[in-house]
N, C-alpha and C positions, 0 to 999 in steps of 0.2 A: 573470221578465224583469228586467234591470237596465239602468240608464242611467248613463253616465259621460261626463265632459267630457274630450276629448282636447286635444292641444297646440295645435290650431288654434282652439279655442274652440267647436268644433262638438260635438254630442252623438251618441254612437254607441249604438245599441240592441243588447244582447246577450241571447239567449234561451237558457235552460237547460231541457232537456226532462226527462221523468221518469227518464231514465237518467243524469242529471247530466252530459250531454255538451253542450258549448257549440257553438252554431251562429250564424253571423252572416249578414247580408244579403250576397248575391252582389255582388262589386264589378264595375263595368261593364267594366273592362279590367285585364289583368294588367300588372305592372310591366315585364316584359320587352317586351311588345308596345308599351306606352306609350313606353318608352325607345328602342326601335328606330324607332318613328314619329317621335319627337322628333329623333333623329339624322338621319333621312332628310330631314326638313323644314327643320331649322335647322343641324345639325352639319355635314353634307356641304357645303352651300352656303358655310358659314363657312370650311371648309378650302380649298375651291377658290378662294374670293375672296381670302383673306388669306395662304394658304400654297400657292400654285399649284405651286411647285417642289418641295414636300415632300409633297403629298397622297398620292402613290404610295408614300410611306415610312411612313405613319401607319396603324396598325391601330385599329379601333374596335369596341366591344362593351360588354357588361355581364356581368362575371364577378366573383365574390368573395363577400363577406359579404352577408347579407340574404336573407330568404325569397323575395323576388322573383327572385333569381338561380336558385332551384330551381323556380320556378313554383308555390310554396306560399303566396304572399301572399294575404291576405284583408283584410277591412275594418279589422281591428285593426292591420295592418301599416302603415297610412298615417300613423300618428301620429309616426313618426320615420324618417329616412333612407330614405324611399320617395318615388318620384315621378320626373318627367322628369330624366334624367341618363344619362351614358354615360362609359366609360373611353376614353382615347386613349393607346395604347401606342407608344412610340418606341424606337429603338435608343439606347444610352447617349450616343453622340456627338451624335445628333440632339436628344436631350433637353437636353443641355448647351448646345446652340446655340440652340434655339427653344422650349424647354420653358416658360420664363417667359412669353414672348409668346403661346404657344398657350393657356396657362392663363388669361391675361388675356382673350383672345378668347372662350374658353369661358365665363368669368364674365359676359361681356356678352350671352350668349344670353338669350332670354326666360325669365323665372323661372316663368311659368305656361304650361301647355300642356294643351289639352283639358280645362280646368277643374281641373287638378291642379298643385300646386307641391310642391317638395321641402323638407321640414323637417329640417334637418341637426342632429344631436345632436353633443355634444363628442366622442363616441366614433366618430362616423361620418365625421369629416374624412378626406379622402384616398381615399374609396371610389370616387369618380368624378373625371373631369378628366384632365389630362395626367400621365403617369408613364412612367418607363423600364421597358421589358419586364423587364430584369434585376432592377430593384428590386421589381417586382410579384411575380415568382416567389420572390425571396429572402425577401420578407416572409412568404410562406406555407410554403415548404419549405426555407428556409435556404440556398439556393443558386440560381444563375441558370439551371441546367439540371437534367436528370434525375439522380437519385441513381445512383451507380455500384456501391455495395457493399450487402450485406445490412444492415450496421450503419447505413448512411446511410438506407436505407428505413425501418428500424425506429425510427429516431430522430424521424421526422416524424409528428406527430399526424395520424391518419387524417382527422379533420374538416378539417384544412388541405388535404389532398389533394383532398377533396371540394369544398372552396370554390374552389380555384384551377382546377378543371376543370368547374365548373358553368356556367350561363348560356348566353350566345350571342355569337359573334363576328359583327358586322355587316359588317365590311369588313377585309381584310388583304392588300393588294396585294403587300407584301414577303414575307409568309408566315412571318416569323421567330416571331412570337407563336404562331401556330397550329401550327408545327412542334413547339415545346416542349409545347404543350397536347396534341397528339396523342400524343407519347411518354409523358407522364405519365398520360394517360387509358388507355393500353395496359395499365395495372394493374401490380400487384406482380409481381416475378419469382416463379415457382412455389415456390421454396424459402421465400421470405418469406411467401407466402400460407399454406402448410402450417404453418409455424411459428406464425403468428398464430392459425390454426384450432386447433392443439393447445393453445395458451395459453388461448384462450377456452373450450374444452371443460373445461379444468382449473378455471378460475375460476368458470364456470357451475355445475359440479358442487359446488365448495366452497361457493358461495353458496346454491344452490337445493336441492341434495340433502342437504347436511350442515347448514349454519348455519341455514337458514330453518326447518325443522321443529323444531330444537332450541330456537330462540328462541320459536317458537309454544308449545311445551310448557312453557316457563318463563313464558309470559305477558308476554314482553318485546316490547312492540308496536313501539317505534322500531327496535331492531335487526332485528326480523322484517321490517319494511317496507324497511329498508335492504338486507337480504339479498335480498328479493324484487326490488327495483329493480335490484340488481346482476345477478341472474340474468336478468331480462328484457332488460337492456342487452346482456349477453353473448350471449343467444339471438338477438337482432336482429343483433348483430355477425356472428354465424355465417351468418346469411342473406345478408348483404352479401358476405361472403367466398365463399360458395357461388356467388353470382351474379357474382362478379368486378366488384363495384361498391364504390366508397368510401362508407363510412357517414358521413352528415352529422351536424351538431350535434344533440344529443339532442332538441331541440324538434321536429325534422322527421324523425327516424329512423323512427318508427313509420309515419308517412304515406308516406315513401319506400319502406319495406319492403313495403307493400301492393301496390306497383307492380312488384315483382320477380317473375319467373316461377317460380323454383325455391323453393318452400315459403313465399314471401313472404306471400301472403294468409292461409295457414293459421296461420303463426306469429304474424302480427300479430293475428289473431282471438284466439288463445290469450293473448297478452300483454294484450289488452283484458280478457279474461275473468278473468285472474289479478288484475287491478287494479280490478275493479268490486265489491270488497267494502268495505263502509263501516263495519261495526261491529267486527269482529275479524279479524286476519290469519289466524286458524285457519279461517275460512270458505272460504278459497281452496284449502286442501289437498285436500279430497275432491272438489271440483268439477272441477279442471283439472290437467293435467300436461303437461309437455313433456319428451321424452327425446332425447338426442343419439345418433344412430345411427352405428354404425361404418361404414355404407355411404356416408358423406359427405353426410348430410342431417340436418335437424332435423325430428323427427317430433312433430306436435302431436296430442294426443288429449284428448277430453272425457269425463268420467265423470259418470254420473247419481248 
């Protein structure tokens, strides 16, 4: 068990079990639920009171960076950029007209809600509050709308596609934000998906079938660990491609993969098994293996 002081000055207990996995006390409410309740209680009344003529033109929700937007937040998540807050998306001309006033009204909302308040880091500025819909999507995918060509799709980091389509939209009377969201969530064009699958199969084989065992035989621990991590990341990426879901940031990829129906739990289990060796990377070789099947799946097997 370990204890550390977080940014609020409070102490958080973290427990490490015999399998070296960290578990934390269950938080009483998820960030998404907290933020939606905050919007219903304070956000919507603020809009109807201060912007009655524009309320039907403003979308609200919580989408973007942060574990709470995926529903993966835990006790540790609360030390920065977590807490009551929501996004307000406007058309560009509306943002130019009332954006500053809307942000000022947002800033006047209660800072504490249901016993929680938001601790903003220097990197978390702009995650919540008033913003133009076009600026929001441009920040993640480099354009105000859906990519049109294969080159445009391939140029966008997949984690950005995951981030701009996660979370929840609380209200969108105009429907513009949700229309773009729906198109991006429809996933890659099939040619793009197949190209990415082929690339991941190649890099997974290069890292796991070729470089990893060679590094182990040489006793090169760091390169072996690097090759193993690359193989695991590529195997997880293939699971997301098979399920037609964007792969999130690496911290949440394994957790998210467990929830995917096509080979997700099996591959996640094997990734765990491959990484639970503490003395030598060679220990992982006879215990576990994953192979990429030509039938469009990732097959996980365990060897005694």
